[in-house]
N, C-alpha and C positions, 0 to 999 in steps of 0.2 A: 751358659757354662761360664764359670769364672775360674781362672788359673792365677794363683797368687802364692805367697810365701816362697818366692824364689830365693834359694839359699845355696851357698857352697859349704861343704863339710868334708872332713877327713875321718875315715873309719879304718883302722888298721893301716894296710898298705894301699888303700884305694881312696882317691879323691872323687867327690860327687857334686853334681849340680842337680838339685831337686826342686819340685814344685807341687803344690796341692791343686787338685782338680775337683771342683764343686759343680755338680750338674743341677740345673734350675728347672728344666721343662721335662725331665724324664726321671724315672725311678731308678737311679743308679747311685751306689754309695760313693761318698768322697774317697778319693784315692791319691796316693803319691806316685808321680812319675819322676824318672831319674836318668842321668847319664853318668856312668862311672868310668874312670881311667886309673891306671897305676899312679900312685901319689907323686912320682917324679915329674908328672905333667900337671901338677895341681896349679902352678902359677899361670899356666896357659888357658885355664878354664875361666869362663866369664858368665855371670848371672845375666844372660842376655834375654830379655823378653821376647825377642823375634823367634828364638828357638821354640817357644811354647805356642806362639801363633801358628807356626808351621805344623807342629805336632797336633794341635787341637782342632783345626778347622774341619777336616774330614769327619772325625767322630761327631763333632757338633752338627754337621749336616745330616748324618745318618740317624742321629737320635732326636732330631726335630728341635734342637736348641735354637732359640730365637736370636741369641747373641753369643759372641765370644769375647769376654772382657779379660784382658791381660793386665796384670799388675806392672806398672812402669811405663816407659816410653817405647813406642813402636815406630819403626821406619815407615814413612808414608810410601815409599817406592815398593816395599814388600807388601804393604797393605793393598796397594793397587794390584800387584801381581797375584796375590791370593784371591782377590775378588774376581780377577780374570780366570784363575784356575777353577774357581767355584762354577762360573758360567760354562767353562769347557767341560767339566765333569757332568754338569747338568745336561749339556748338549749330547754327550756321549752315552750316558746311562739313563736319561730321563729325569724329570724333577721329582717323581715319586721316589721317596727315600733320600732325596738330595735337596734339602730345603735351603733356602738362601739364609745366610747367617750375617748379622751385623757385627762388624769388628769394632771393638772399643779398647781404648788404652787409658788407664787411670791417670796417667800423667801426660796424655796427649801424644801427638805425632811429631817426630823430629828426626831429620836425616842424620845418622851417625857419620863420623869421619873415618875413612878407611886407614888402615895401618900404612906406614911407609917404612922401608921400601916394600913394594909388592912381593908376595910370595904365594906359591901355588901348591895345592894338595890334590891328591887323588884318592877316591875310595878304592882300596886295594883288597880284593878277596882272594887273589890267586887263581881266578877263573880266566877263561879265554878273553872276555871283554876287557877286564882290567889290566891283564898282562899285555894285551895288544896295545891298549891306550898308553901304558907306561913305555913300552918298547918304542912306539912311534914318537912319543914325546922326547925320548933320549936321542932319537935320530934328528929331530927338528930343532931342539933348543940346547945351546951350550949350558953347562952346569951353572954358570954364573949369571944366566939370563933369568929375570923374574918370572918367565913362563915355564921354566924348568921345574919339574916336580921335586920338591924338597921334603914333602911329608906324605906318608900313606896312612889312611884311616882304615883300620881293620876292625870289623864288628864280630866280636867273639860269639860263637854259637848261632850266628844268623843263618836262618834257613834250614837248619838241620832237622831231619825227620827220621822216624823209625820206619822199618819196612812194613808196608801195609797201612801205614797211617794216612789219613786224608788231609792233614793240615800240619802246620808248624807246631812243634812241641814247646811247651813252656817250661817243663821240668828241666830240660837240658840247659836251657838259658839260665835258669835259676841257679844252676851249679856254678856259674861264673860270677855271681854277683857279690860273693863275700871274700874274694881273693884275687889280688893282682897276679899271683903266681899262676892261677888257672887261666886267666886271660892271656898272659904271656905265653903259657904253654900251648894254647890253641893257635897262637900266631907263630910258633916256633918254626914251622915248615918254611916260612918266608925269610928266615934269618940270613941264609947265604945270599939271597937276592938283595936284602937290605945292606949287607956289608959291602958287597961288590959294586952295587949301583949307588952307593953313598946317598941314602936318604934315610929319614927317621920314620919308623913305623909306630903309630899310636894305637895300641889295642883298646877297644871300647866295649863296654857292656851297657846295655840299656833295656828298660822294659817298655820303651815306646812301641815296640813291635808286637807286644803281647797283651798290653793292659787295656787298650781302649777300642780296638776294632777286631773284627773277625779276620782270620787269615786271608780269605779270598779278597776282601776289601783292601787289605794291606798290599797285596800283590798287584791288583789291577787298578788301584786308585791312588795309593799313598806311598809307593816306593820312593820316588824322588823327594817327596815332602819330608819323609823321615830322614833321609840322608842329608838334605839341606838343613833340617833342624839341628842335626848333630854338628854340621860344619859351623853353624852360627854360634856354637859354644866357644869357638876358637877365633874370634875376630882379632885378637891381639897376636896371634901366631901366624896366620895366613889371611890373604885377602881374596883368593880365588880357589874354588874347588871344582874339579872335574868329575863328572859322573859318566862312566863308560856306558855307551848305548847297549841296550839289550838286543835290539833289532836294527836292521838297516832300513832306509827308506823303501827300498824295493820290497823287503819282507813285511813292512808295515802297511804297504799300499795294497789293500785288498778290497775288492768289490767297489772300486771307484772312490774309496775314502781311506784315510789313514787310520789304521786299527788302533783303538784305545789301549793304553797300557799305563801303568803307574809311574814309569819313567819314560819320557817321550820328548821328542824335539819341540813339540808345541807347548809342553807342560813345564819342563824343568827350568828354563830361563826365568819363568815367572816367580821363582823362589829366590831370586837375587835381591839383595838390599843395597843400600848405598855403601855398605862396608864389606859385603861378601858377594862376590860374583859367582854365579852357578852355571856351569857349562855342560851341555850334553854332548859328548865327544864321539866321533868316529862313526856316525850313522851313515856315512857314505860307504861303509864296508859291510858285506854280508857276513854271517858267521863263518861260512866256509872261507871267505877271503881273509878273515881275521886268523883262522887257524893256519892258513898258508903263510901269513905274515910271521908267525912265531914258530913255525914247524922246524926251522933250522937253528933256532935260538936255544942252545943247550941249557943255559941257565934258567930260561923260562920253563922249558919242559921239565926240569928237575923239581919244580914246585907247582906244577899245574894241578889245581884241585877244582874240579867242576861238580863233584858229587855232593848232593844234599843229604845223603844218608849218614847216620851216626857212625863213628869209627868202628863200633862193634859189628857192623854189617859188612865191613871190608875184610878182604882176604890178605894174609901175609903182611899185615900192617901197612898196606898201601894207603895213599891218600884218597883213592877212589874205589868204589865198590865194583865197577866194571859190569854191572847188570842193569842199573836203572837207565831211563831213556836219555838223560843228559850224558851219562858215561858212554853209552853205545854210540850215540850221535857223534860225540867228540872223537871216539876211537875210529869211527868210519872216516871222519874228516882228516884225522892225522894219517890214516892209512893212504888216503888219496894223495897226500903230499910226502909219503915216505917217512913219516915221523913217528908212527906208532912204535916201531921197534926200538926207538931210542928214547922213549918216554917211560921212565921207571915208575911213574906214579899210578899206572894201571896194572892190574894183576895179570892180564893176558896181552899177548903180542899179536893177536888175530881176532877177528869177529866171526862167529859161526852163524849158520842159518838159524840154529835154535835160539841164539841170543836175540835175533831180530824178531823171530816168531813170538817169543814170550815177553817181548819188551812192552811194558805198560806206559802209555803216553800220558805223562802227568802235566806237561807244559805244551803250549801251542806248537804244532808241528810244522810251522811255516818254513823252516830251514831243511826239513828232510827231503822234500822233492828235489832240491838242488843237488842231492848226492847221487841220484840214479845215474845220470849220464857220465859224471866223472868216474864212478865205479866201473862202468862199462869200458871207459877209456883205459883204465889200468888193467883190464882183463878180468875183473871180478864180477862176471855176469851172474853168478850164483847169488851174490849178495844184492846186486841190482834188482834181480827178479823177486827175491824175497822182500825187498823194501817196496817194490810196486804193489805186491800183495797186501803188505801191511798198510800202506797208504790208502789203498782201496777200502779196506775194512774200517779204517778210522775216519774217512772223509765224512761220512754221514753223521758220525758222533761229534765232529768238530763243528759241523753246520748247526746241529741241534744245540750244542753248547753256546754258540754265538747268539742264536735266536733266544735261548733260555736266559742268557745274561742280559741281552738288550731289552727284551720285552716281557720276560716273566719273572725277573728278579732272582733267578736261580732256583725257583720252586720245582721245575721239572727234574733237575738233577737230585734235589732232595727227596723227591718222590721215588725216583729210581733207586736211590741208596736205601730207602726204607723197604722197598719191594725186594731188593736183593740182600737184605739183612745187613746193610751198612757197607757193602763192598763197592768200591769206587769204579765207575765204568772206565 
C-alpha cells in the first residue's frame, strides 16, 4: 500500500487534508481519504504523514499488503509504536488476516519537535466516557495548566446507525462532508458546555471510518488508531490528546487476560509520536462509577448523548432513543444514583421490565452484571430480576461471540445471520 499526494485544500466553508491510497497486493481501487473541518480551523491543519500511517496500517494488515509506504517523513517513535501495535493485534486475534506490514517513508524517519507551550485536547462525544474524563480534568487541573483541556474534538456522524442495522452507516456520514454548517449542527448540543467550560470544540468529518475497513474491524481493532490519526492533523494546535477509556481494567480483565478492544490501555499509548502524546484516560473507573461521577453534574446531564441511533429514531426530539442497549444501560446507571429524573436527554424517567426484556445487546455486556446488586439496594428488585434473566439468556451468546471472533474469524456469526435472514443475534 502506498499513501501519497497529501494535500490541504478548501472547498466552500470546509478545509480538508486528503491523501491518495494505492493498493499494491490486493485488488482494491485507488481511493481518496480525508479529514474535513470548518474553514475557521484551516490554519490548524497540517499535512502530517503520521496521520496516514495510523490510518493505513490496520487495513494493510487485513488485506495482505506487504508494505505501507507513506509520502514524506515519519516519526521513528510512532513507527516503533505501530510495529508494537501490529504484534499486539496479531497476539489478540491471530496472524491469519493480520499480516506483518513493513513501514516505509519516502523521506526517511525523523522525530518532529513538539509545539510549545504544551496544550491538551480531548475527544468529546458527549457520552459518559468523555464527559467523565472532561469533568475530572476540570477538577484536577487549573485552566491555565498545560494539562487542562482546551480543545474538544467532535466527530460528526460517528457511530450513528439505523434501527435494525448491523453496522455503521456510511450514507449518514456522507451527509456531513459537504457542509461545515451540518458538522456544526451535529455538535450544537454541546454548545452550552463549550461556552460555560471555556474550551474550543472542533467538529470533524472524516471518511477514515468508512472507506478502508469493515465496521467490526473498526470497532475492535482500530478505534484509537483512527482517533490518534485525527489528532496528528493538529500538531501545531495541541501536543497531547486524551482518549476516554471505554472500559475499566476490572471490566477488561476477563478469563485471566485483558479483553482485546480497539481502544485499550495496552494499545493507545503506542500511537504517540515525538510531537503528539496519546493518553488512555480513566480506565481505573467502571462505567457505573463514571455515571456516579457525573450524576450530580447538571451541565453534563443536559448534553449527555450515549445513543448511536439516528435522530429520527428518537422520541420528542431527545438526544437518546431510550430503547437501545446503551440507552437502557445508562438509564439504569443514572437511576441507581438518582440522576435519571434530572436528565432531560432521555425520553423516559423510568425503566420498565419490557424495556429490559426487549433490549437487544449490540455491545459487550461486561458492565450489565454490575447493576444487579445496586438495583436491589435501591429497592428495584423487579428490574434486578429482569436483568438477571436477560444476562442468563445472553451469556452463551457472548461466549460464542468471543470464540467466533478469536478462532473462527467471525464466520459463525455470518452463518447465523444468513440462516436467520440477516437478523442480528
